[in-house]
N, C-alpha and C positions, 0 to 999 in steps of 0.2 A: 504494499499499499504506499502510495506516495503522500508525503506531508510537506507543507512548505511550498517552495517555489521560489523563483528568482525575486519576485516582487510582490508578495502577498499584500493585500490591502484590507483594511477594516475600520471599525469603530470600537472604541473602549470608552465606557461612560461610568464615572464614579459620581454618585450623588451624595450631598452632605447628609442625607437621611440614612445612608448606610446601604443603599441599593446599588447594584452594578449590573452592566450587561456588556457583553462583547460579541462581535460578529467579525470573522475573518474569511475572506475569500482568497483561495490560492490560485494561482494561474489565471488571474483575471484576464479576460479577453480570449482565453483559449477554451473556455467552457462550452461544450457542445449544446446547442439549442434542443429543447425538447419538442419543438414544433408549434407550440402554442403557449399563451400565458395562463391558460386553464390549469388549475391545480392538479387535475387528473391526466394531463397530457404526458406523453412519453411512454416508455417501456421500462421494465425492471433494470435492464443494462444502463439506460440513460440515467435513471434515478440513482443507481449506485455510483456512477461516475460523477454526478452532481454532488451527491453526499460526500464523497471522498474529497472534493475540491472546496468544501465550506464547513465552517465550525461556527456554532453559536450557543451561548448559554447566559443565564441570568440569575441573579440571587442577591446575596448580601455580601459585604466585604468588611474585614477587620484587619488591624495591624496589631498582632500579638506581641511583637518585639521590633525593635529598630531595624529597618532594612528588609522587613518581611511583611507581605500583604497575603491574606488568604481570601480566596473567592469561595463562598459558601453556596454551592450550586443548588438551586431549587428546580430549574427547568433547563433542558438542553436538547439540542438536535439529536445527540446520541443519548437515547433513553436510559442507558445504564449509568449516566454520569449525574443524574439528579440524586441529591443527597450526599454527594462527595464534596470534600474540601480540597481546593487546588491552591497549594502553597507556592508562592512566587517570591524569590528574592528580588529586591528593586533598588534602583538608584534613580534619583531625580536631579537632573542638571538643566536648569533654565526651563525650556519648553519641551524637553525630551525625557520621557519616562522609559526606562529600560527593565523589562521583566525577564527573569530567567526561570523556566519551568523546572519542576521536579524531574528527576531522571525517569524516563519511560522505557519500558521493556520493548524491544523491537522484535519483529518476526524472526530475525536470525539469531535470537538470544542475547544480543548485545543491548546496551542502554544508549540512549541519547537525550539531550536536553535541547530546548529551543531558547533562543534569545530574541525577544520581541521588543522592538523599538517603536514607541508611540511618540508622535509630535502633536502638540496642541495647535489646533487651527484657529 
């Protein structure tokens, strides 16, 4: 399964109320059309391809210790992620927030982390 891409794009929103949401589209511009804007358009192969190129979840956030933010996932594109906590190390420099993910187990048995750089618009 392919994650990331040369230039993923997205939105990350933190609200003062403690709510958060994130959406990331990988390989923007290369995603194959499903043939219609209808939510039921496409076929299982097209849906799987679209699912692999997009990630989204929402919930609450907290900062349990300096340099660490936790996303408490309440709803997610991936149904098994609801209820999980995603811990991210972070740095904030000017208008750029850098988040580093927890290590993820890859299909080949190795581990990988992602570094996500967000710029305030």
